[in-house]
A tleap script that builds the chain and sets N, CA, C and O, in Angstrom:
source leaprc.protein.ff14SB
mol = sequence {
  NMET PRO GLU THR SER TYR PHE ARG ASN ARG
  ILE ARG SER MET GLY PHE ALA LEU LYS GLY
  ALA TRP ILE LEU LEU LYS SER GLU ALA SER
  ILE GLN VAL GLN PHE ALA ILE ALA LEU VAL
  VAL CYS LEU ALA GLY TRP TYR TYR GLN LEU
  SER PRO MET GLU TRP VAL VAL GLN VAL LEU
  ALA ILE GLY MET VAL MET GLY LEU GLU GLY
  VAL ASN THR ALA ILE GLU ALA LEU SER ASP
  TYR VAL GLN PRO GLU ARG ASP SER ARG ILE
  GLY HIE ILE LYS ASP ILE SER ALA GLY ALA
  VAL LEU ILE GLY ALA VAL ALA ALA GLY ILE
  ALA GLY LEU ILE ILE TYR LEU PRO LYS ILE
  PHE CSER
}
set mol.1.N position { -30.950 28.522 -16.658 }
set mol.1.CA position { -31.304 27.501 -15.683 }
set mol.1.C position { -30.245 26.419 -15.486 }
set mol.1.O position { -30.445 25.556 -14.631 }
set mol.2.N position { -29.131 26.410 -16.223 }
set mol.2.CA position { -28.148 25.359 -15.988 }
set mol.2.C position { -27.577 25.391 -14.568 }
set mol.2.O position { -27.210 24.346 -14.031 }
set mol.3.N position { -27.498 26.582 -13.953 }
set mol.3.CA position { -26.963 26.666 -12.594 }
set mol.3.C position { -27.855 25.906 -11.614 }
set mol.3.O position { -27.349 25.199 -10.743 }
set mol.4.N position { -29.157 26.042 -11.745 }
set mol.4.CA position { -30.081 25.329 -10.877 }
set mol.4.C position { -29.903 23.826 -11.043 }
set mol.4.O position { -29.874 23.083 -10.062 }
set mol.5.N position { -29.787 23.392 -12.273 }
set mol.5.CA position { -29.593 21.977 -12.547 }
set mol.5.C position { -28.292 21.476 -11.925 }
set mol.5.O position { -28.243 20.389 -11.351 }
set mol.6.N position { -27.247 22.280 -12.047 }
set mol.6.CA position { -25.958 21.908 -11.466 }
set mol.6.C position { -26.088 21.736 -9.948 }
set mol.6.O position { -25.638 20.733 -9.393 }
set mol.7.N position { -26.701 22.711 -9.287 }
set mol.7.CA position { -26.827 22.633 -7.829 }
set mol.7.C position { -27.759 21.508 -7.406 }
set mol.7.O position { -27.510 20.852 -6.394 }
set mol.8.N position { -28.811 21.277 -8.150 }
set mol.8.CA position { -29.691 20.146 -7.823 }
set mol.8.C position { -28.944 18.831 -7.950 }
set mol.8.O position { -29.116 17.926 -7.134 }
set mol.9.N position { -28.120 18.732 -8.970 }
set mol.9.CA position { -27.322 17.513 -9.139 }
set mol.9.C position { -26.333 17.336 -7.998 }
set mol.9.O position { -26.112 16.213 -7.545 }
set mol.10.N position { -25.736 18.417 -7.527 }
set mol.10.CA position { -24.797 18.331 -6.397 }
set mol.10.C position { -25.530 17.882 -5.140 }
set mol.10.O position { -25.018 17.069 -4.370 }
set mol.11.N position { -26.724 18.413 -4.938 }
set mol.11.CA position { -27.510 18.024 -3.759 }
set mol.11.C position { -27.886 16.552 -3.849 }
set mol.11.O position { -27.794 15.823 -2.861 }
set mol.12.N position { -28.307 16.116 -5.024 }
set mol.12.CA position { -28.618 14.687 -5.212 }
set mol.12.C position { -27.393 13.827 -4.973 }
set mol.12.O position { -27.479 12.774 -4.341 }
set mol.13.N position { -26.244 14.278 -5.482 }
set mol.13.CA position { -25.003 13.528 -5.280 }
set mol.13.C position { -24.657 13.413 -3.802 }
set mol.13.O position { -24.194 12.366 -3.349 }
set mol.14.N position { -24.882 14.488 -3.050 }
set mol.14.CA position { -24.651 14.436 -1.604 }
set mol.14.C position { -25.588 13.428 -0.946 }
set mol.14.O position { -25.193 12.724 -0.016 }
set mol.15.N position { -26.813 13.361 -1.422 }
set mol.15.CA position { -27.758 12.380 -0.895 }
set mol.15.C position { -27.267 10.956 -1.125 }
set mol.15.O position { -27.357 10.110 -0.235 }
set mol.16.N position { -26.744 10.695 -2.329 }
set mol.16.CA position { -26.200 9.364 -2.625 }
set mol.16.C position { -24.995 9.061 -1.732 }
set mol.16.O position { -24.842 7.945 -1.234 }
set mol.17.N position { -24.148 10.064 -1.541 }
set mol.17.CA position { -22.965 9.868 -0.708 }
set mol.17.C position { -23.347 9.597 0.746 }
set mol.17.O position { -22.764 8.726 1.391 }
set mol.18.N position { -24.323 10.339 1.260 }
set mol.18.CA position { -24.789 10.098 2.628 }
set mol.18.C position { -25.409 8.705 2.757 }
set mol.18.O position { -25.211 8.017 3.758 }
set mol.19.N position { -26.158 8.303 1.737 }
set mol.19.CA position { -26.734 6.954 1.738 }
set mol.19.C position { -25.623 5.905 1.788 }
set mol.19.O position { -25.713 4.933 2.538 }
set mol.20.N position { -24.579 6.106 0.989 }
set mol.20.CA position { -23.465 5.165 0.976 }
set mol.20.C position { -22.741 5.114 2.307 }
set mol.20.O position { -22.367 4.035 2.769 }
set mol.21.N position { -22.538 6.265 2.927 }
set mol.21.CA position { -21.881 6.297 4.235 }
set mol.21.C position { -22.729 5.574 5.279 }
set mol.21.O position { -22.203 4.857 6.130 }
set mol.22.N position { -24.048 5.771 5.206 }
set mol.22.CA position { -24.949 5.102 6.158 }
set mol.22.C position { -24.925 3.589 5.944 }
set mol.22.O position { -24.883 2.830 6.912 }
set mol.23.N position { -24.950 3.143 4.687 }
set mol.23.CA position { -24.888 1.705 4.385 }
set mol.23.C position { -23.585 1.123 4.925 }
set mol.23.O position { -23.575 0.053 5.532 }
set mol.24.N position { -22.495 1.838 4.698 }
set mol.24.CA position { -21.190 1.383 5.178 }
set mol.24.C position { -21.187 1.252 6.693 }
set mol.24.O position { -20.740 0.239 7.232 }
set mol.25.N position { -21.680 2.267 7.373 }
set mol.25.CA position { -21.700 2.258 8.843 }
set mol.25.C position { -22.628 1.183 9.388 }
set mol.25.O position { -22.335 0.571 10.416 }
set mol.26.N position { -23.744 0.951 8.707 }
set mol.26.CA position { -24.709 -0.057 9.163 }
set mol.26.C position { -24.227 -1.483 8.930 }
set mol.26.O position { -24.520 -2.374 9.727 }
set mol.27.N position { -23.493 -1.707 7.849 }
set mol.27.CA position { -23.262 -3.085 7.418 }
set mol.27.C position { -21.843 -3.608 7.630 }
set mol.27.O position { -21.623 -4.818 7.568 }
set mol.28.N position { -20.889 -2.735 7.877 }
set mol.28.CA position { -19.494 -3.184 7.964 }
set mol.28.C position { -18.978 -3.124 9.390 }
set mol.28.O position { -18.881 -2.050 9.983 }
set mol.29.N position { -18.646 -4.290 9.934 }
set mol.29.CA position { -18.173 -4.367 11.318 }
set mol.29.C position { -16.893 -3.562 11.530 }
set mol.29.O position { -16.731 -2.927 12.572 }
set mol.30.N position { -15.986 -3.580 10.558 }
set mol.30.CA position { -14.719 -2.864 10.745 }
set mol.30.C position { -14.953 -1.358 10.850 }
set mol.30.O position { -14.304 -0.690 11.656 }
set mol.31.N position { -15.853 -0.825 10.064 }
set mol.31.CA position { -16.168 0.609 10.144 }
set mol.31.C position { -16.858 0.924 11.466 }
set mol.31.O position { -16.624 1.985 12.045 }
set mol.32.N position { -17.698 0.025 11.947 }
set mol.32.CA position { -18.366 0.240 13.228 }
set mol.32.C position { -17.344 0.324 14.356 }
set mol.32.O position { -17.458 1.174 15.239 }
set mol.33.N position { -16.348 -0.556 14.326 }
set mol.33.CA position { -15.289 -0.525 15.342 }
set mol.33.C position { -14.504 0.776 15.214 }
set mol.33.O position { -14.211 1.428 16.217 }
set mol.34.N position { -14.161 1.156 13.982 }
set mol.34.CA position { -13.405 2.387 13.767 }
set mol.34.C position { -14.206 3.616 14.198 }
set mol.34.O position { -13.643 4.572 14.732 }
set mol.35.N position { -15.501 3.590 13.968 }
set mol.35.CA position { -16.360 4.694 14.393 }
set mol.35.C position { -16.373 4.801 15.915 }
set mol.35.O position { -16.302 5.901 16.463 }
set mol.36.N position { -16.464 3.671 16.591 }
set mol.36.CA position { -16.441 3.670 18.063 }
set mol.36.C position { -15.101 4.196 18.578 }
set mol.36.O position { -15.057 4.982 19.524 }
set mol.37.N position { -14.013 3.758 17.948 }
set mol.37.CA position { -12.686 4.256 18.338 }
set mol.37.C position { -12.609 5.761 18.096 }
set mol.37.O position { -12.054 6.495 18.914 }
set mol.38.N position { -13.162 6.221 16.981 }
set mol.38.CA position { -13.155 7.657 16.672 }
set mol.38.C position { -13.900 8.450 17.749 }
set mol.38.O position { -13.457 9.525 18.152 }
set mol.39.N position { -15.021 7.920 18.208 }
set mol.39.CA position { -15.757 8.601 19.276 }
set mol.39.C position { -14.940 8.672 20.558 }
set mol.39.O position { -14.898 9.710 21.218 }
set mol.40.N position { -14.295 7.569 20.906 }
set mol.40.CA position { -13.474 7.533 22.129 }
set mol.40.C position { -12.319 8.517 22.007 }
set mol.40.O position { -12.017 9.245 22.952 }
set mol.41.N position { -11.674 8.541 20.844 }
set mol.41.CA position { -10.541 9.444 20.639 }
set mol.41.C position { -11.007 10.898 20.680 }
set mol.41.O position { -10.306 11.761 21.208 }
set mol.42.N position { -12.182 11.170 20.128 }
set mol.42.CA position { -12.713 12.544 20.179 }
set mol.42.C position { -13.034 12.953 21.617 }
set mol.42.O position { -12.797 14.096 22.008 }
set mol.43.N position { -13.567 12.028 22.393 }
set mol.43.CA position { -13.791 12.316 23.813 }
set mol.43.C position { -12.464 12.575 24.528 }
set mol.43.O position { -12.368 13.470 25.368 }
set mol.44.N position { -11.448 11.788 24.191 }
set mol.44.CA position { -10.125 12.008 24.772 }
set mol.44.C position { -9.582 13.380 24.360 }
set mol.44.O position { -8.953 14.072 25.161 }
set mol.45.N position { -9.828 13.761 23.118 }
set mol.45.CA position { -9.390 15.076 22.652 }
set mol.45.C position { -10.055 16.197 23.427 }
set mol.45.O position { -9.426 17.203 23.753 }
set mol.46.N position { -11.310 16.017 23.712 }
set mol.46.CA position { -12.036 17.008 24.518 }
set mol.46.C position { -11.464 17.038 25.948 }
set mol.46.O position { -11.239 18.107 26.515 }
set mol.47.N position { -11.235 15.847 26.514 }
set mol.47.CA position { -10.725 15.752 27.878 }
set mol.47.C position { -9.338 16.393 27.997 }
set mol.47.O position { -9.073 17.136 28.942 }
set mol.48.N position { -8.457 16.103 27.034 }
set mol.48.CA position { -7.097 16.631 27.081 }
set mol.48.C position { -6.966 18.006 26.440 }
set mol.48.O position { -5.858 18.529 26.320 }
set mol.49.N position { -8.063 18.587 26.033 }
set mol.49.CA position { -8.101 19.929 25.457 }
set mol.49.C position { -7.064 20.106 24.349 }
set mol.49.O position { -6.134 20.905 24.458 }
set mol.50.N position { -7.257 19.335 23.284 }
set mol.50.CA position { -6.342 19.406 22.155 }
set mol.50.C position { -6.313 20.808 21.564 }
set mol.50.O position { -7.300 21.542 21.597 }
set mol.51.N position { -5.162 21.151 21.028 }
set mol.51.CA position { -5.031 22.427 20.319 }
set mol.51.C position { -5.766 22.299 18.978 }
set mol.51.O position { -6.052 21.188 18.533 }
set mol.52.N position { -6.069 23.421 18.341 }
set mol.52.CA position { -6.724 23.342 17.034 }
set mol.52.C position { -5.936 22.493 16.027 }
set mol.52.O position { -6.535 21.734 15.265 }
set mol.53.N position { -4.620 22.610 16.017 }
set mol.53.CA position { -3.824 21.822 15.069 }
set mol.53.C position { -3.888 20.327 15.408 }
set mol.53.O position { -3.925 19.490 14.506 }
set mol.54.N position { -3.899 19.996 16.682 }
set mol.54.CA position { -4.034 18.588 17.070 }
set mol.54.C position { -5.389 18.045 16.641 }
set mol.54.O position { -5.490 16.896 16.212 }
set mol.55.N position { -6.431 18.862 16.753 }
set mol.55.CA position { -7.757 18.443 16.288 }
set mol.55.C position { -7.743 18.204 14.778 }
set mol.55.O position { -8.324 17.235 14.290 }
set mol.56.N position { -7.084 19.082 14.055 }
set mol.56.CA position { -7.003 18.926 12.597 }
set mol.56.C position { -6.342 17.591 12.251 }
set mol.56.O position { -6.845 16.836 11.419 }
set mol.57.N position { -5.214 17.312 12.897 }
set mol.57.CA position { -4.512 16.051 12.634 }
set mol.57.C position { -5.400 14.870 12.999 }
set mol.57.O position { -5.497 13.904 12.241 }
set mol.58.N position { -6.041 14.945 14.143 }
set mol.58.CA position { -6.895 13.839 14.585 }
set mol.58.C position { -8.056 13.609 13.628 }
set mol.58.O position { -8.327 12.471 13.245 }
set mol.59.N position { -8.740 14.671 13.240 }
set mol.59.CA position { -9.890 14.527 12.334 }
set mol.59.C position { -9.435 13.993 10.971 }
set mol.59.O position { -10.097 13.134 10.388 }
set mol.60.N position { -8.304 14.501 10.464 }
set mol.60.CA position { -7.794 13.996 9.180 }
set mol.60.C position { -7.410 12.523 9.277 }
set mol.60.O position { -7.657 11.755 8.347 }
set mol.61.N position { -6.811 12.127 10.388 }
set mol.61.CA position { -6.433 10.722 10.570 }
set mol.61.C position { -7.670 9.829 10.616 }
set mol.61.O position { -7.697 8.766 9.996 }
set mol.62.N position { -8.680 10.257 11.344 }
set mol.62.CA position { -9.930 9.485 11.423 }
set mol.62.C position { -10.565 9.393 10.039 }
set mol.62.O position { -10.967 8.312 9.608 }
set mol.63.N position { -10.653 10.513 9.353 }
set mol.63.CA position { -11.241 10.523 8.019 }
set mol.63.C position { -10.470 9.667 7.031 }
set mol.63.O position { -11.061 8.985 6.194 }
set mol.64.N position { -9.144 9.704 7.130 }
set mol.64.CA position { -8.313 8.910 6.236 }
set mol.64.C position { -8.583 7.418 6.429 }
set mol.64.O position { -8.803 6.692 5.459 }
set mol.65.N position { -8.565 6.972 7.661 }
set mol.65.CA position { -8.750 5.539 7.926 }
set mol.65.C position { -10.157 5.091 7.524 }
set mol.65.O position { -10.322 4.057 6.877 }
set mol.66.N position { -11.157 5.863 7.903 }
set mol.66.CA position { -12.529 5.465 7.576 }
set mol.66.C position { -12.781 5.558 6.068 }
set mol.66.O position { -13.492 4.725 5.506 }
set mol.67.N position { -12.207 6.560 5.420 }
set mol.67.CA position { -12.340 6.670 3.975 }
set mol.67.C position { -11.664 5.513 3.259 }
set mol.67.O position { -12.228 4.932 2.332 }
set mol.68.N position { -10.455 5.179 3.689 }
set mol.68.CA position { -9.761 4.033 3.089 }
set mol.68.C position { -10.546 2.740 3.313 }
set mol.68.O position { -10.616 1.890 2.426 }
set mol.69.N position { -11.123 2.599 4.480 }
set mol.69.CA position { -11.932 1.404 4.760 }
set mol.69.C position { -13.134 1.337 3.829 }
set mol.69.O position { -13.495 0.258 3.360 }
set mol.70.N position { -13.755 2.477 3.560 }
set mol.70.CA position { -14.881 2.503 2.624 }
set mol.70.C position { -14.456 2.116 1.220 }
set mol.70.O position { -15.146 1.348 0.551 }
set mol.71.N position { -13.324 2.643 0.768 }
set mol.71.CA position { -12.815 2.284 -0.567 }
set mol.71.C position { -12.464 0.800 -0.602 }
set mol.71.O position { -12.756 0.119 -1.585 }
set mol.72.N position { -11.843 0.294 0.455 }
set mol.72.CA position { -11.512 -1.121 0.535 }
set mol.72.C position { -12.770 -1.990 0.440 }
set mol.72.O position { -12.790 -2.992 -0.273 }
set mol.73.N position { -13.803 -1.600 1.157 }
set mol.73.CA position { -15.062 -2.341 1.123 }
set mol.73.C position { -15.653 -2.333 -0.286 }
set mol.73.O position { -16.141 -3.357 -0.764 }
set mol.74.N position { -15.610 -1.180 -0.947 }
set mol.74.CA position { -16.138 -1.089 -2.315 }
set mol.74.C position { -15.330 -1.955 -3.274 }
set mol.74.O position { -15.899 -2.625 -4.135 }
set mol.75.N position { -14.012 -1.946 -3.130 }
set mol.75.CA position { -13.163 -2.775 -3.998 }
set mol.75.C position { -13.458 -4.247 -3.774 }
set mol.75.O position { -13.537 -5.018 -4.731 }
set mol.76.N position { -13.621 -4.641 -2.526 }
set mol.76.CA position { -13.933 -6.044 -2.241 }
set mol.76.C position { -15.292 -6.435 -2.819 }
set mol.76.O position { -15.427 -7.512 -3.401 }
set mol.77.N position { -16.291 -5.579 -2.667 }
set mol.77.CA position { -17.626 -5.887 -3.197 }
set mol.77.C position { -17.605 -5.963 -4.716 }
set mol.77.O position { -18.202 -6.867 -5.301 }
set mol.78.N position { -16.932 -5.036 -5.350 }
set mol.78.CA position { -16.830 -5.045 -6.810 }
set mol.78.C position { -16.071 -6.273 -7.287 }
set mol.78.O position { -16.457 -6.899 -8.274 }
set mol.79.N position { -14.994 -6.620 -6.593 }
set mol.79.CA position { -14.220 -7.805 -6.954 }
set mol.79.C position { -15.060 -9.070 -6.856 }
set mol.79.O position { -15.001 -9.929 -7.736 }
set mol.80.N position { -15.842 -9.186 -5.786 }
set mol.80.CA position { -16.705 -10.353 -5.612 }
set mol.80.C position { -17.798 -10.400 -6.677 }
set mol.80.O position { -18.210 -11.480 -7.100 }
set mol.81.N position { -18.265 -9.235 -7.109 }
set mol.81.CA position { -19.288 -9.173 -8.148 }
set mol.81.C position { -18.704 -9.588 -9.496 }
set mol.81.O position { -19.321 -10.352 -10.239 }
set mol.82.N position { -17.514 -9.081 -9.805 }
set mol.82.CA position { -16.886 -9.362 -11.096 }
set mol.82.C position { -16.432 -10.815 -11.163 }
set mol.82.O position { -16.561 -11.454 -12.208 }
set mol.83.N position { -15.903 -11.345 -10.066 }
set mol.83.CA position { -15.385 -12.713 -10.047 }
set mol.83.C position { -15.801 -13.390 -8.746 }
set mol.83.O position { -15.071 -13.354 -7.756 }
set mol.84.N position { -16.993 -14.014 -8.758 }
set mol.84.CA position { -17.469 -14.659 -7.529 }
set mol.84.C position { -16.652 -15.890 -7.118 }
set mol.84.O position { -16.627 -16.259 -5.944 }
set mol.85.N position { -15.995 -16.514 -8.077 }
set mol.85.CA position { -15.166 -17.690 -7.771 }
set mol.85.C position { -13.819 -17.244 -7.220 }
set mol.85.O position { -13.381 -16.116 -7.444 }
set mol.86.N position { -13.170 -18.151 -6.494 }
set mol.86.CA position { -11.847 -17.845 -5.948 }
set mol.86.C position { -10.868 -17.638 -7.110 }
set mol.86.O position { -10.777 -18.456 -8.026 }
set mol.87.N position { -10.144 -16.527 -7.042 }
set mol.87.CA position { -9.207 -16.176 -8.107 }
set mol.87.C position { -8.015 -15.482 -7.455 }
set mol.87.O position { -8.186 -14.505 -6.726 }
set mol.88.N position { -6.825 -15.977 -7.710 }
set mol.88.CA position { -5.633 -15.415 -7.063 }
set mol.88.C position { -5.410 -13.955 -7.461 }
set mol.88.O position { -4.874 -13.177 -6.672 }
set mol.89.N position { -5.810 -13.579 -8.664 }
set mol.89.CA position { -5.635 -12.181 -9.089 }
set mol.89.C position { -6.556 -11.260 -8.287 }
set mol.89.O position { -6.154 -10.168 -7.885 }
set mol.90.N position { -7.792 -11.706 -8.060 }
set mol.90.CA position { -8.725 -10.926 -7.243 }
set mol.90.C position { -8.223 -10.872 -5.802 }
set mol.90.O position { -8.297 -9.827 -5.156 }
set mol.91.N position { -7.715 -11.992 -5.302 }
set mol.91.CA position { -7.146 -12.021 -3.955 }
set mol.91.C position { -6.003 -11.030 -3.813 }
set mol.91.O position { -5.870 -10.368 -2.784 }
set mol.92.N position { -5.177 -10.930 -4.852 }
set mol.92.CA position { -4.060 -9.980 -4.858 }
set mol.92.C position { -4.580 -8.546 -4.765 }
set mol.92.O position { -4.046 -7.736 -4.008 }
set mol.93.N position { -5.616 -8.238 -5.531 }
set mol.93.CA position { -6.227 -6.902 -5.510 }
set mol.93.C position { -6.786 -6.597 -4.119 }
set mol.93.O position { -6.585 -5.506 -3.587 }
set mol.94.N position { -7.483 -7.565 -3.543 }
set mol.94.CA position { -8.054 -7.364 -2.205 }
set mol.94.C position { -6.965 -7.176 -1.152 }
set mol.94.O position { -7.111 -6.361 -0.241 }
set mol.95.N position { -5.876 -7.930 -1.279 }
set mol.95.CA position { -4.766 -7.788 -0.332 }
set mol.95.C position { -4.153 -6.393 -0.407 }
set mol.95.O position { -3.843 -5.792 0.621 }
set mol.96.N position { -3.980 -5.884 -1.617 }
set mol.96.CA position { -3.420 -4.534 -1.789 }
set mol.96.C position { -4.350 -3.502 -1.172 }
set mol.96.O position { -3.899 -2.575 -0.499 }
set mol.97.N position { -5.642 -3.662 -1.399 }
set mol.97.CA position { -6.623 -2.735 -0.852 }
set mol.97.C position { -6.612 -2.765 0.681 }
set mol.97.O position { -6.650 -1.717 1.325 }
set mol.98.N position { -6.562 -3.947 1.250 }
set mol.98.CA position { -6.494 -4.077 2.712 }
set mol.98.C position { -5.178 -3.509 3.237 }
set mol.98.O position { -5.140 -2.924 4.319 }
set mol.99.N position { -4.109 -3.681 2.478 }
set mol.99.CA position { -2.821 -3.123 2.870 }
set mol.99.C position { -2.858 -1.609 2.949 }
set mol.99.O position { -2.230 -1.016 3.826 }
set mol.100.N position { -3.592 -0.978 2.036 }
set mol.100.CA position { -3.733 0.481 2.067 }
set mol.100.C position { -4.411 0.928 3.355 }
set mol.100.O position { -4.027 1.933 3.953 }
set mol.101.N position { -5.418 0.177 3.778 }
set mol.101.CA position { -6.097 0.498 5.042 }
set mol.101.C position { -5.120 0.345 6.206 }
set mol.101.O position { -5.088 1.180 7.110 }
set mol.102.N position { -4.335 -0.713 6.181 }
set mol.102.CA position { -3.363 -0.941 7.254 }
set mol.102.C position { -2.352 0.198 7.327 }
set mol.102.O position { -2.045 0.682 8.417 }
set mol.103.N position { -1.838 0.626 6.192 }
set mol.103.CA position { -0.868 1.726 6.167 }
set mol.103.C position { -1.494 2.989 6.761 }
set mol.103.O position { -0.869 3.675 7.568 }
set mol.104.N position { -2.719 3.289 6.362 }
set mol.104.CA position { -3.417 4.457 6.900 }
set mol.104.C position { -3.656 4.346 8.396 }
set mol.104.O position { -3.511 5.324 9.129 }
set mol.105.N position { -4.023 3.149 8.848 }
set mol.105.CA position { -4.293 2.944 10.274 }
set mol.105.C position { -3.014 3.071 11.096 }
set mol.105.O position { -3.037 3.634 12.191 }
set mol.106.N position { -1.903 2.555 10.583 }
set mol.106.CA position { -0.626 2.680 11.302 }
set mol.106.C position { -0.224 4.151 11.386 }
set mol.106.O position { 0.204 4.619 12.441 }
set mol.107.N position { -0.359 4.878 10.281 }
set mol.107.CA position { -0.026 6.311 10.283 }
set mol.107.C position { -0.914 7.065 11.271 }
set mol.107.O position { -0.433 7.928 12.005 }
set mol.108.N position { -2.211 6.742 11.293 }
set mol.108.CA position { -3.130 7.394 12.231 }
set mol.108.C position { -2.760 7.046 13.665 }
set mol.108.O position { -2.815 7.904 14.546 }
set mol.109.N position { -2.386 5.804 13.903 }
set mol.109.CA position { -1.977 5.391 15.248 }
set mol.109.C position { -0.730 6.125 15.707 }
set mol.109.O position { -0.641 6.538 16.863 }
set mol.110.N position { 0.228 6.290 14.815 }
set mol.110.CA position { 1.447 7.027 15.163 }
set mol.110.C position { 1.110 8.484 15.477 }
set mol.110.O position { 1.619 9.049 16.445 }
set mol.111.N position { 0.248 9.091 14.651 }
set mol.111.CA position { -0.174 10.476 14.919 }
set mol.111.C position { -0.848 10.566 16.284 }
set mol.111.O position { -0.608 11.504 17.044 }
set mol.112.N position { -1.694 9.583 16.589 }
set mol.112.CA position { -2.361 9.565 17.893 }
set mol.112.C position { -1.377 9.452 19.044 }
set mol.112.O position { -1.534 10.114 20.070 }
set mol.113.N position { -0.372 8.622 18.876 }
set mol.113.CA position { 0.648 8.489 19.928 }
set mol.113.C position { 1.413 9.796 20.115 }
set mol.113.O position { 1.693 10.204 21.243 }
set mol.114.N position { 1.748 10.449 19.005 }
set mol.114.CA position { 2.473 11.723 19.092 }
set mol.114.C position { 1.634 12.768 19.826 }
set mol.114.O position { 2.157 13.569 20.600 }
set mol.115.N position { 0.338 12.747 19.574 }
set mol.115.CA position { -0.547 13.725 20.227 }
set mol.115.C position { -0.781 13.386 21.699 }
set mol.115.O position { -0.686 14.260 22.561 }
set mol.116.N position { -1.086 12.122 21.987 }
set mol.116.CA position { -1.587 11.771 23.320 }
set mol.116.C position { -0.537 11.335 24.337 }
set mol.116.O position { -0.713 11.579 25.531 }
set mol.117.N position { 0.534 10.705 23.907 }
set mol.117.CA position { 1.508 10.239 24.907 }
set mol.117.C position { 2.048 11.369 25.770 }
set mol.117.O position { 2.106 11.204 26.988 }
set mol.118.N position { 2.446 12.506 25.212 }
set mol.118.CA position { 2.908 13.593 26.102 }
set mol.118.C position { 1.837 14.072 27.062 }
set mol.118.O position { 2.143 14.450 28.193 }
set mol.119.N position { 0.584 14.062 26.628 }
set mol.119.CA position { -0.507 14.527 27.495 }
set mol.119.C position { -0.781 13.521 28.605 }
set mol.119.O position { -1.054 13.900 29.743 }
set mol.120.N position { -0.708 12.252 28.271 }
set mol.120.CA position { -0.982 11.190 29.255 }
set mol.120.C position { 0.115 11.153 30.323 }
set mol.120.O position { -0.175 10.970 31.505 }
set mol.121.N position { 1.378 11.327 29.905 }
set mol.121.CA position { 2.489 11.183 30.836 }
set mol.121.C position { 2.989 12.504 31.411 }
set mol.121.O position { 4.060 12.555 32.015 }
set mol.122.N position { 2.223 13.563 31.227 }
set mol.122.CA position { 2.673 14.830 31.834 }
set mol.122.C position { 1.940 15.105 33.130 }
set mol.122.O position { 2.188 16.123 33.776 }
savepdb mol mol.pdb
quit
């Protein structure tokens, strides 16, 4: 019966992950904006009939940015829990976490430009 237990645990873990994604989407304005942008970009992908490889790049870029934003949000919440008072060390940690999101967003934006600019101007 260990296999059943393993699979039940995986299913429960997926439930927790879905709950976390829903909480993130419901409560974080930055993720809501990114989700809206993702929908618009996906509609643009449909309109411009992206190739399968372009879809792969686009989906990975969207997932990367939204995933990094989720990790950033978790780091900020944990930091605030551990040290509710203003602390320059916590601020440094939060800045690094936000910087990771920025790097991912810039990379995703560049990928988007590489995909869409030729289609827009052709």
